C-alpha positions, 0 to 999 in steps of 0.5 A, a space after each residue: 605912768 610911773 607909781 609915785 612914792 612919797 618920801 618923808 624925810 626925818 632930819 633930826 629926831 630925838 635920839 641921834 647925837 652929833 657923836 653918832 653922826 657929826 652932820 646931824 642938823 640942830 639949829 633952825 638954819 641947819 634943819 632948814 637946809 637939810 630939809 631943803 636939800 632933801 626936798 631938791 633930792 625928792 623928799 615931799 614931807 618933813 618930820 620935825 623934832 626940836 633940839 636946843 639950839 645950844 646944847 643939841 638936846 631934845 626940847 619942847 620949847 615952842 619957840 624952837 619948834 616955831 623957828 624950825 617951821 618958819 625956817 622950813 617954810 621959808 626954805 622950800 614948800 615941803 609938807 610939814 609934820 610935827 611929832 607929839 611922841 618925841 618928848 614922851 620918853 626923853 623929857 617926860 612931857 605930859 600929853 598936853 605938852 606933847 600936842 601943844 606945838 602942833 595945836 599953835 603952829 598948825 603944821 600940815 600933819 602930826 604924828 599920833 602914836 597909837 598905843 602904849 609900849 616898851 620903847 627900849 627900856 622906857 615906857 612909851 605911854 599912849 593910852 586910849 584917852 590921849 589917842 582920842 584927845 589928840 585925834 579930836 583936836 587935830 580934826 578941829 584944826 585941820 591937821 592930818 594925824 599920821 598914826 604911828 603903828 609899832 605893832 599889829 594891835 595899834 592898827 586895832 587901836 586906831 579902828 576901835 577908838 578912832 574909827 568906831 569911836 566916831 572921831 575921825 572917819 577914814 581914809 587914814 595915814 599910817 606909818 609902819 615902824 619896824 625895828 624899835 626894841 618893844 615894837 614889831 621886829 623888822 622883817 619882810 614877813 612882819 611887814 606884810 602882816 601890817 600891810 595885809 591889816 591895813 584898811 582899804 583906801 588908807 595910805 601908809 609908809 614904812 619906817 625901818 630902823 637902823 640898817 633896815 631903813 632902806 631894805 624895809 622901805 623899798 619893800 613897802 614902796 614895792 607893795 604899794 606904800 611910801 617910805 621915811 628916810 633921815 637921821 632919826 632913824 638911821 645915820 649910815 649911808 651903807 654899812 660902816 659909812 656914815 651919811 654926809 647929809 639927810 639928802 644922801 639917804 633920800 637920793 639913795 632911796 629915789 635911785 632905787 625906786 627908779 630903778 624899779 620903775 617908780 618915781 618920787 612924788 612931788 609935793 603936789 602929788 603928795 598932797 593929792 594922795 595923802 588924806 590931809 585935812 587941809 589941802 592948802 
């Protein structure tokens, strides 16, 4: 039986603009359409940031998040995930403001950034008390935290503050983010270090930034993990060629993993694999 690889699509993010790629989805209808196309291409999870539907700028407006989720859920049965980190550097949101959409809208999952760092030229603050707050609240509402790991020390943070702190028992879902300035550099050697440091029984995915999205994501799949693609992290299909949609990036990943003897996981298979707190 072919190994199943969970593909997450991150269709919009908070950093790219339509100057970077005119196909960037902004409105709820556009995000839902891109999500459905990506689902049909093989994605089983969608990671959502909110954008002002008029200006395209990042927003924390709970109504926008509500519209996004409603449109996506109507479009396809994909697993939903909301960011808790997107407004930290771009909007200067407080920890409570960052987690509010998760608490009110109850997606299947939410990102939980696992340490503070320089994100480019800005401070991305995720102190232990914020990590603990988010993990407790997500556990209470049965939303799976996806621990975002930008460096090796962040795996230690999760082990010490979350596991040893008795807040949430493993298994955990991790995202290894490689290529953000201020985080771990994007190389196979560094990815191996992260994988070898991952607690047994946990699931994980690779997020390669820019041109590293597909090479490192596919390497992660070959090592037993999963991957994320999408305009949040990369807007190019190949060198100098803009992707026409997020679905093109999903299709490319699916094509390569099939050549390597693997298959994209369905939503049902992803739900069975991920440590979701609510298996609905």
